[in-house]
C-alpha positions in Angstrom: -84.6 14.5 57.9 -81.1 15.2 59.1 -80.1 14.1 62.6 -80.2 16.9 65.2 -79.6 17.6 68.9 -82.7 18.2 71.0 -82.8 20.6 73.9 -85.6 21.8 76.2 -85.4 25.3 77.4 -86.5 26.2 81.0 -86.7 29.9 80.4 -86.5 32.5 77.6 -82.9 33.3 78.6 -82.1 29.6 78.6 -83.6 29.2 75.1 -81.5 32.1 73.8 -78.3 30.6 75.3 -79.1 27.2 73.7 -79.8 28.7 70.3 -76.6 30.8 70.5 -74.3 28.1 71.7 -74.1 26.1 68.4 -72.3 27.7 65.5 -73.2 26.9 61.9 -71.4 28.1 58.7 -74.5 27.3 56.7 -77.5 29.4 57.8 -79.8 26.5 57.1 -78.0 24.5 59.8 -78.4 27.1 62.5 -80.3 26.0 65.6 -84.0 26.5 65.5 -86.6 27.2 68.1 -89.6 24.8 68.1 -93.1 25.9 69.3 -96.0 24.0 67.7 -93.7 22.6 65.0 -96.3 22.7 62.3 -94.0 24.5 59.8 -90.5 23.8 61.2 -90.9 20.0 61.1 -92.1 20.1 57.4 -89.1 22.2 56.4 -86.8 19.8 58.2 -88.4 16.8 56.4 -88.0 18.5 53.1 -84.4 19.3 54.1 -84.9 23.1 53.5 -83.7 23.6 57.1 -81.2 21.2 58.6 -80.6 22.5 62.2 -77.8 21.1 64.2 -80.0 21.8 67.3 -83.7 22.2 67.9 -84.7 24.0 71.1 -88.1 23.2 72.5 -89.9 26.4 73.8 -93.0 24.6 75.0 -91.2 23.8 78.3 -90.9 27.6 79.1 -93.7 28.6 81.6 -95.8 31.6 81.0 -95.6 32.0 77.2 -99.0 30.4 76.6 -101.2 33.1 78.2 -103.6 35.7 76.9 -103.8 38.8 79.2 -105.6 42.1 79.1 -104.4 45.2 81.0 -106.9 47.6 82.6 -106.8 49.8 79.4 -108.0 46.9 77.3 -104.6 46.3 75.6 -103.9 42.6 74.8 -100.8 40.7 75.6 -100.5 37.4 73.7 -97.8 34.9 74.6 -95.8 33.5 71.7 -96.9 30.0 72.6 -100.6 30.7 72.6 -102.2 28.3 70.2 -104.4 29.4 67.3 -107.3 27.5 69.0 -106.8 29.5 72.2 -106.9 32.7 70.2 -110.1 31.9 68.3 -111.8 30.6 71.4 -110.9 33.4 73.9 -114.0 35.4 74.8 -112.2 38.7 75.2 -110.3 38.3 71.9 -113.6 37.5 70.1 -115.3 40.6 71.7 -112.5 43.1 71.5 -110.6 41.9 68.3 -113.2 40.0 66.3 -111.0 40.1 63.1 -108.2 38.4 64.9 -110.4 35.5 66.1 -111.6 35.1 62.5 -108.1 35.0 61.2 -107.1 32.3 63.7 -110.2 30.3 62.9 -109.4 30.4 59.2 -106.2 28.5 59.6 -106.2 24.8 58.4 -108.0 22.3 60.7 -108.8 22.2 64.4 -106.0 19.6 64.9 -103.4 22.0 63.5 -104.9 25.0 65.3 -104.5 23.0 68.6 -100.8 22.8 68.0 -99.8 25.8 65.9 -98.8 28.9 67.8 -99.2 32.6 67.2 -95.5 33.3 66.9 -95.0 30.2 64.7 -97.8 31.5 62.4 -95.9 34.7 61.9 -92.6 33.0 61.2 -93.7 30.5 58.6 -91.6 29.9 55.6 -93.0 30.4 52.1 -95.2 27.7 50.5 -93.9 28.2 47.0 -93.6 24.7 45.6 -90.2 25.4 44.0 -88.9 26.5 47.4 -90.4 23.4 49.1 -89.0 20.9 46.6 -85.8 19.4 48.1 -84.0 18.9 44.8 -84.8 22.4 43.3 -82.3 25.0 44.2 -84.3 28.2 43.7 -83.2 31.7 44.3 -84.3 31.7 47.9 -82.1 28.5 48.5 -79.0 30.0 47.1 -79.6 29.3 43.4 -79.6 31.8 40.5 -83.2 31.7 39.4 -86.8 32.2 40.8 -88.5 29.4 38.9 -91.9 30.8 39.7 -91.2 34.0 37.7 -91.7 32.1 34.5 -93.0 28.7 35.7 -96.0 27.6 37.7 -97.0 30.8 39.5 -100.7 30.5 40.1 -100.2 31.1 43.9 -97.3 33.6 43.7 -97.1 37.3 44.3 -98.8 40.1 42.4 -97.3 42.8 44.7 -93.7 43.3 45.9 -92.3 40.5 43.9 -88.8 40.2 42.4 -86.3 38.9 42.3 -88.3 36.2 44.2 -92.1 35.9 43.9 -93.0 34.2 47.2 -96.1 35.1 49.2 -96.2 35.1 52.9 -98.5 32.3 54.2 -99.5 33.8 57.6 -103.2 34.5 58.2 -102.6 36.2 61.5 -100.0 38.7 60.1 -102.4 40.8 58.0 -104.9 41.1 60.8 -102.3 41.9 63.5 -100.7 44.5 61.2 -104.1 46.1 60.7 -104.5 46.2 64.5 -101.2 47.9 65.0 -99.5 45.0 66.9 -96.0 45.2 68.4 -93.6 42.3 69.0 -91.5 41.6 72.1 -88.2 39.9 70.9 -85.4 38.5 73.0 -82.0 37.5 71.9 -78.3 37.5 72.8 -78.3 41.4 72.9 -81.3 41.6 75.2 -84.9 42.5 74.7 -86.4 44.8 72.0 -89.9 46.0 71.0 -90.6 46.0 67.3 -93.8 47.2 65.4 -95.1 44.3 63.4 -94.9 46.5 60.2 -91.1 46.5 60.5 -90.8 42.7 61.1 -91.3 41.3 57.6 -88.9 41.9 54.7 -89.3 41.6 51.0 -86.9 39.7 48.8 -85.7 43.0 47.3 -85.5 44.9 50.6 -83.7 42.4 52.9 -81.8 39.1 53.1 -83.1 37.1 50.2 -83.0 33.9 52.2 -85.1 35.2 55.0 -88.6 36.6 55.5 -88.2 38.7 58.6 -85.6 40.6 60.7 -85.1 38.0 63.5 -81.4 37.7 64.1 -79.6 34.5 65.0 -80.8 33.1 68.4 -83.7 35.7 68.7 -87.2 34.6 69.5 -90.6 36.3 69.7 -91.9 36.1 73.3 -95.1 38.2 73.1 -97.4 40.1 70.8 -99.1 43.3 72.1 -102.2 44.7 70.5 -103.4 48.2 71.6 -107.1 48.7 72.3 -108.3 51.2 69.8 -111.5 52.2 68.0 -110.3 50.1 65.1 -110.2 46.9 67.1 -113.9 46.3 67.6 -114.8 46.9 64.0 -112.5 44.5 62.3 -112.8 41.4 60.0 -110.7 38.9 58.1 -111.8 37.3 54.9 -109.8 34.6 53.1 -110.3 32.8 49.8 -108.8 29.3 49.5 -109.3 26.5 46.9 -110.3 23.9 49.5 -112.7 24.4 52.3 -110.1 23.3 54.9 -106.4 22.8 55.3 -105.4 25.4 52.7 -103.6 28.6 52.5 -105.0 31.9 51.2 -105.0 32.5 47.5 -106.0 36.0 48.6 -107.1 37.5 51.9 -108.1 40.9 53.4 -107.8 42.2 56.9 -109.9 45.3 57.4 -110.5 47.5 60.4 -112.3 50.8 60.5 -113.5 53.5 62.9 -116.7 55.3 62.1 -117.7 58.7 63.3 -121.2 59.4 64.7 -122.4 60.4 61.3 -121.1 57.0 60.0 -118.3 58.5 58.0 -115.0 56.7 58.1 -112.7 58.3 60.7 -109.7 55.9 60.2 -109.2 52.7 58.3 -106.6 49.9 57.9 -106.6 47.5 54.9 -103.9 44.8 54.7 -103.8 42.1 52.0 -102.7 38.5 52.5 -101.7 35.8 50.0 -100.6 38.4 47.3 -97.1 39.6 48.4 -94.0 38.4 50.2 -95.2 40.4 53.2 -98.6 41.4 54.6 -99.4 44.1 52.1 -100.9 47.3 53.5 -102.6 49.6 51.0 -102.5 53.1 52.5 -103.8 54.9 49.4 -107.0 52.8 49.6 -107.3 53.5 53.4 -106.9 57.3 52.7 -109.7 57.1 50.1 -112.1 55.9 52.7 -111.5 58.7 55.2 -114.4 61.1 55.5 -116.7 59.1 53.3 -119.7 57.0 54.4 -118.8 53.3 54.3 -121.2 52.4 51.5 -120.9 50.3 48.3 -119.5 53.2 46.3 -116.7 53.9 48.8 -115.9 50.1 49.1 -115.6 49.8 45.3 -113.4 52.8 45.0 -111.1 51.5 47.8 -110.9 48.1 46.1 -109.9 49.7 42.7 -107.2 51.8 44.4 -105.9 48.9 46.4 -105.2 46.8 43.3 -104.0 49.6 41.1 -100.3 48.7 41.4 -100.7 44.9 41.0 -98.2 43.2 38.6 -99.5 39.7 38.0 -97.5 36.9 36.6 -98.7 34.7 33.7 -101.0 32.5 35.8 -102.2 34.7 38.7 -104.0 37.7 37.3 -107.2 36.2 38.8 -106.0 37.5 42.1 -106.8 41.1 41.1 -110.6 40.7 40.7 -110.7 38.2 43.6 -109.0 40.6 46.0 -111.2 43.5 44.9 -114.2 41.4 45.7 -112.8 40.4 49.1 -112.1 44.1 49.9 -115.6 45.1 49.0 -117.1 42.3 51.0 -115.0 43.0 54.1 -115.9 46.7 54.1 -119.5 45.9 53.6 -119.5 43.7 56.6 -118.1 46.5 58.7 -120.9 48.9 57.9 -123.2 47.7 60.7 
């Protein structure tokens, strides 16, 4: 790990000033905020990031709270831990899929440290990207080695020229729930729908996974109370029973009419694309139909229709179809 300066922020504004005060010609040396540190410290050890300054956000009061307004909308501070999220009684009652997503992450030790904002801002887990001596496309090289190399865990949607997958478990569920982010930076505060936060390798800066500018930090996540919120679930398939990332995952939320037909639906896939991958055509196919096995199977087929697997990850197609059908079946009752 490269030597760095350590600073502790006393407020959000102080954190932004500390992050903005150090200039770096190399983006990998730009100052970094630290929350739980579960991802940042590993990228520093692997020398993927080499920040000149690390700014501790845990010393900022008030960012570790979960609050509900009178209308039932949730406000989740950026420093809320995954364990707080999975354990909160109101989250479990009002947003059950979100509690499930938080509970699916790694081990209880990691969930006690990892934060909501940190989970959204994780770097890719592609092993070529994580290897210090491999200069892949995302690290300024000329080639995505996963495209023709070991690609069992890589993207089947939205890939090219890099075939990373986004590792967050919270992101698909929060996207399905219509979450919005509060972001603060040198230019002030802004609100951003989560669906506009993530970027694909083809659609944005190849070296980044989201639209955060230098010295910007997430301060809060807002989730609206809606008929979708109560009928939501998150299913994840991983190779190991603990401490593993999704090979495929499905976040599903539906609203049912009194006659049990689907009034609205959200389906977002995880572990299969560089961003949380929403499948609006599959959602539309559910509308107006009873949420039965036939509708679930049809939605699964539509959701995976555009998949473009690499040499070693075609298994993600039937796996994801099965997860979609299982998730929708769970939401019938």
